[in-house]
Legacy VTK file of the C-alpha trace (Angstrom):
# vtk DataFile Version 3.0
C-alpha trace
ASCII
DATASET POLYDATA
POINTS 304 float
45.686 12.852 -45.997
46.638 9.540 -47.682
49.873 9.493 -49.686
50.108 7.768 -53.053
52.131 4.974 -51.444
49.451 4.449 -48.810
46.715 4.228 -51.449
48.709 1.612 -53.337
48.752 -0.586 -50.212
45.011 -0.336 -49.448
43.639 -3.854 -48.919
41.228 -5.268 -51.491
37.732 -5.952 -50.121
36.095 -7.078 -53.385
37.526 -8.375 -56.633
36.416 -9.917 -59.907
33.187 -7.889 -60.093
31.710 -6.374 -63.242
31.353 -2.641 -63.727
27.725 -2.479 -62.592
28.389 -4.433 -59.397
31.492 -2.342 -58.740
29.474 0.881 -58.995
26.876 -0.480 -56.562
29.527 -1.458 -54.016
31.163 1.962 -54.253
27.797 3.587 -53.493
27.282 1.276 -50.507
30.644 2.293 -49.065
30.121 5.974 -49.808
26.796 5.834 -47.949
28.735 4.579 -44.891
31.438 7.222 -45.265
34.127 4.762 -46.319
36.523 5.948 -49.057
37.364 3.455 -51.787
39.428 3.030 -54.904
38.828 0.793 -57.899
41.297 -0.922 -60.171
40.373 -2.627 -63.431
41.981 -6.031 -63.756
41.765 -8.985 -66.157
39.045 -10.714 -64.093
37.017 -7.570 -63.435
37.142 -4.694 -60.981
38.976 -4.783 -57.642
37.764 -2.520 -54.836
40.211 -1.283 -52.181
39.684 0.711 -48.965
42.006 2.191 -46.320
43.398 -0.439 -43.967
41.662 1.203 -40.996
38.285 0.814 -42.672
38.821 -2.646 -44.161
37.003 -4.623 -41.460
33.979 -2.292 -41.438
33.894 -2.237 -45.251
33.857 -6.022 -45.426
31.044 -6.145 -42.878
28.949 -3.636 -44.852
29.552 -5.391 -48.170
28.650 -8.808 -46.719
25.425 -7.397 -45.288
24.544 -5.795 -48.634
25.291 -9.002 -50.564
23.250 -11.123 -48.141
20.273 -8.745 -48.381
20.397 -8.808 -52.175
20.524 -12.609 -52.162
17.422 -12.814 -49.930
15.540 -10.413 -52.194
16.540 -12.389 -55.288
15.370 -15.667 -53.716
12.054 -14.079 -52.764
11.482 -12.827 -56.308
12.982 -15.700 -58.277
10.818 -17.845 -60.488
9.627 -20.865 -58.504
11.056 -24.275 -59.336
9.020 -26.753 -61.341
6.984 -29.086 -59.127
6.427 -31.757 -61.737
6.708 -32.745 -65.356
3.122 -31.627 -65.980
2.166 -34.825 -67.802
-0.205 -36.163 -65.140
-2.608 -33.292 -65.712
-2.236 -33.442 -69.495
-2.941 -37.174 -69.668
-5.897 -36.835 -67.306
-7.295 -33.923 -69.313
-7.072 -35.725 -72.651
-8.332 -39.047 -71.259
-11.461 -37.443 -69.795
-12.301 -35.501 -72.959
-11.819 -38.457 -75.277
-13.639 -40.880 -72.965
-16.700 -38.657 -72.612
-16.667 -37.879 -76.357
-16.905 -41.577 -77.166
-19.688 -42.126 -74.624
-21.662 -39.114 -75.868
-21.289 -40.069 -79.542
-22.438 -43.654 -78.970
-25.129 -42.752 -76.410
-23.435 -45.238 -74.105
-25.682 -47.013 -71.571
-28.675 -45.437 -73.290
-27.883 -42.031 -71.823
-28.234 -38.713 -73.631
-24.913 -37.401 -72.309
-25.357 -33.997 -73.911
-28.744 -33.366 -72.272
-27.526 -34.615 -68.902
-24.217 -32.770 -68.819
-24.396 -29.475 -70.696
-24.676 -26.091 -69.004
-28.369 -25.253 -68.790
-28.583 -21.972 -66.893
-32.158 -22.425 -65.712
-31.624 -25.970 -64.469
-28.265 -25.140 -62.882
-29.757 -22.303 -60.885
-32.534 -24.722 -59.859
-29.945 -26.994 -58.247
-28.322 -29.092 -60.995
-24.824 -27.858 -60.206
-23.090 -30.965 -61.534
-23.454 -29.364 -64.966
-20.721 -26.839 -64.110
-18.263 -29.775 -64.193
-19.807 -32.157 -66.723
-20.188 -29.453 -69.385
-16.393 -29.089 -69.385
-16.092 -32.615 -70.803
-18.582 -32.265 -73.684
-18.001 -30.948 -77.217
-20.191 -30.134 -80.192
-18.017 -31.828 -82.823
-14.564 -33.248 -83.530
-13.057 -29.868 -84.488
-14.247 -28.346 -81.207
-12.829 -31.309 -79.285
-9.433 -31.256 -81.005
-9.032 -27.497 -80.544
-9.612 -27.791 -76.809
-7.341 -30.837 -76.567
-4.520 -28.917 -78.269
-4.782 -25.665 -76.293
-5.771 -27.453 -73.104
-2.816 -29.816 -73.210
-0.447 -26.862 -73.639
-1.830 -24.792 -70.768
-2.390 -27.820 -68.527
1.218 -28.859 -69.032
2.571 -25.534 -67.784
0.142 -25.358 -64.866
1.318 -28.855 -63.935
4.927 -27.692 -64.103
4.323 -24.890 -61.619
1.745 -26.503 -59.312
2.376 -30.200 -59.866
0.273 -32.495 -62.022
-2.319 -33.276 -59.344
-2.747 -29.868 -57.740
-2.670 -28.226 -61.161
-5.402 -30.562 -62.437
-7.633 -29.719 -59.438
-6.966 -25.988 -59.897
-7.910 -26.086 -63.594
-11.039 -28.122 -62.915
-12.037 -25.696 -60.157
-11.488 -22.680 -62.419
-13.573 -24.211 -65.200
-16.430 -25.208 -62.919
-16.486 -21.837 -61.184
-16.376 -20.042 -64.534
-19.342 -22.068 -65.789
-21.328 -21.448 -62.609
-20.798 -17.681 -62.632
-21.501 -17.465 -66.361
-24.771 -19.397 -65.944
-25.807 -16.998 -63.191
-25.099 -14.002 -65.449
-26.777 -15.384 -68.574
-30.434 -15.663 -69.558
-32.316 -18.741 -68.235
-32.319 -20.381 -71.682
-28.515 -20.216 -72.001
-26.864 -23.510 -73.023
-23.164 -24.235 -73.465
-20.600 -27.043 -73.546
-16.855 -27.366 -73.950
-13.585 -27.563 -72.069
-12.624 -24.053 -73.200
-13.825 -22.540 -69.908
-11.281 -24.727 -68.107
-8.655 -24.025 -70.786
-8.960 -20.280 -70.199
-9.059 -20.994 -66.478
-5.620 -22.579 -66.923
-4.475 -19.471 -68.785
-5.713 -17.326 -65.889
-3.812 -19.498 -63.410
-0.604 -19.170 -65.426
-1.058 -15.412 -65.779
-1.553 -14.847 -62.042
1.243 -17.227 -61.113
3.703 -15.542 -63.470
2.721 -12.151 -62.095
3.057 -13.112 -58.425
5.821 -15.722 -58.429
7.679 -15.712 -61.709
9.292 -12.265 -61.715
13.026 -11.786 -61.111
14.403 -9.227 -58.705
14.622 -5.736 -60.105
11.750 -6.113 -62.561
10.330 -2.724 -63.524
6.731 -1.718 -62.893
5.985 -2.120 -66.585
7.615 -5.537 -66.546
5.498 -6.629 -63.582
2.249 -6.150 -65.454
3.572 -7.818 -68.615
2.194 -11.302 -67.701
-1.265 -9.816 -67.141
-1.179 -7.957 -70.454
0.039 -11.093 -72.238
-2.677 -13.234 -70.644
-5.442 -10.805 -71.568
-4.073 -10.485 -75.105
-4.055 -14.261 -75.532
-7.580 -14.455 -74.127
-8.730 -11.807 -76.612
-6.951 -13.455 -79.538
-8.041 -17.054 -78.939
-11.176 -16.710 -76.852
-13.391 -14.340 -78.802
-13.395 -15.821 -82.315
-15.885 -18.253 -83.789
-19.585 -18.184 -84.491
-20.627 -20.258 -81.476
-17.996 -18.990 -79.049
-19.256 -18.478 -75.508
-17.231 -15.371 -74.725
-18.791 -15.048 -71.266
-17.682 -18.560 -70.300
-14.141 -17.898 -71.551
-13.926 -14.625 -69.648
-15.381 -16.089 -66.439
-13.021 -19.053 -66.703
-10.042 -16.723 -67.086
-11.127 -14.568 -64.131
-11.765 -17.633 -61.958
-8.382 -19.048 -62.925
-6.668 -15.744 -62.173
-8.225 -15.708 -58.693
-7.178 -19.305 -58.046
-3.702 -18.522 -59.375
-3.339 -15.613 -56.957
-4.436 -17.857 -54.099
-2.100 -20.757 -54.819
0.818 -18.371 -55.450
0.662 -17.537 -51.734
0.787 -21.197 -50.717
3.768 -23.485 -50.421
2.674 -26.405 -52.574
4.404 -29.710 -51.963
5.897 -31.675 -54.833
5.619 -34.868 -52.763
4.068 -37.686 -54.849
1.548 -38.420 -52.084
0.212 -34.859 -52.200
0.110 -34.671 -55.973
-1.485 -38.093 -56.476
-4.064 -37.376 -53.783
-5.015 -34.179 -55.611
-5.150 -36.013 -58.947
-7.461 -38.681 -57.502
-9.655 -35.951 -56.031
-9.969 -34.337 -59.469
-10.946 -37.649 -61.059
-13.516 -38.232 -58.300
-14.998 -34.758 -58.874
-15.514 -35.471 -62.566
-16.839 -38.980 -61.964
-19.023 -37.795 -59.091
-20.532 -34.985 -61.153
-21.444 -37.402 -63.942
-22.813 -39.947 -61.463
-24.965 -37.261 -59.853
-26.298 -36.111 -63.212
-26.991 -39.609 -64.555
-28.666 -40.736 -61.327
-30.899 -37.658 -61.374
-31.782 -38.214 -65.017
-32.633 -41.887 -64.401
-34.783 -40.957 -61.392
-36.665 -38.310 -63.365
-37.209 -40.726 -66.251
-38.655 -43.295 -63.852
-41.151 -40.742 -62.548
-42.383 -39.868 -66.057
LINES 1 305
304 0 1 2 3 4 5 6 7 8 9 10 11 12 13 14 15 16 17 18 19 20 21 22 23 24 25 26 27 28 29 30 31 32 33 34 35 36 37 38 39 40 41 42 43 44 45 46 47 48 49 50 51 52 53 54 55 56 57 58 59 60 61 62 63 64 65 66 67 68 69 70 71 72 73 74 75 76 77 78 79 80 81 82 83 84 85 86 87 88 89 90 91 92 93 94 95 96 97 98 99 100 101 102 103 104 105 106 107 108 109 110 111 112 113 114 115 116 117 118 119 120 121 122 123 124 125 126 127 128 129 130 131 132 133 134 135 136 137 138 139 140 141 142 143 144 145 146 147 148 149 150 151 152 153 154 155 156 157 158 159 160 161 162 163 164 165 166 167 168 169 170 171 172 173 174 175 176 177 178 179 180 181 182 183 184 185 186 187 188 189 190 191 192 193 194 195 196 197 198 199 200 201 202 203 204 205 206 207 208 209 210 211 212 213 214 215 216 217 218 219 220 221 222 223 224 225 226 227 228 229 230 231 232 233 234 235 236 237 238 239 240 241 242 243 244 245 246 247 248 249 250 251 252 253 254 255 256 257 258 259 260 261 262 263 264 265 266 267 268 269 270 271 272 273 274 275 276 277 278 279 280 281 282 283 284 285 286 287 288 289 290 291 292 293 294 295 296 297 298 299 300 301 302 303
């Protein structure tokens, strides 16, 4: 049995810890059968153990601390991979550029007829419309609304995935959302607007926050909070308006969520070469889709 004098000379194995951490360390030692004693000091709690158990106690506490650090790193929010502005600038530039061309019927092309989602024609093979429709808008108010929301969501996707990779991911979510929605709709379904891609970006952010942005120790309720928030924002901003294509918004969000889950499992490089390559690929996809559509339209006009 330890005397009072012996207890006073027990070596300290941890010091300067708060009350919660002190309680955890006591439980760790108790689980290993090591007696301990705590003393409150100015800098926090000090934890002492019998001299005979000091070495084993230190070993157990180091192992516990190292394990907690690994778990925290695994669950910590990922670092930003970019400023996000590459995707935002690309997004706005494409929308404004196509808006000007469509308004002025540039090069004698009916941009709306060539690029809008036309379910019957898409299912007949005109798949470029899944991309080109994302760049068209019915009027200035529609355009400005998508520029505002799109810039916000694109910025944050760019922060987490990098400007280039984020831009490709958003474009992919929008195109996939349009394609699935066209397949589900009646053959005479028509739609335009970047909102499918905007809600695709929201889906990406929701999935990424759920899979990668949660700190260690988050409760079960806390883990589903990003999903609830994403769905609530979708419901609040994506279902209002007389001409709102709710199906396109929902499909864009679902497509973005799936892409977000996929990229959350990948280790995305922040290297400029990777990000700029992805950004160029996104630009080529948009330009290629429009080139495909215009070339087809010109060829069909020549046959008439």
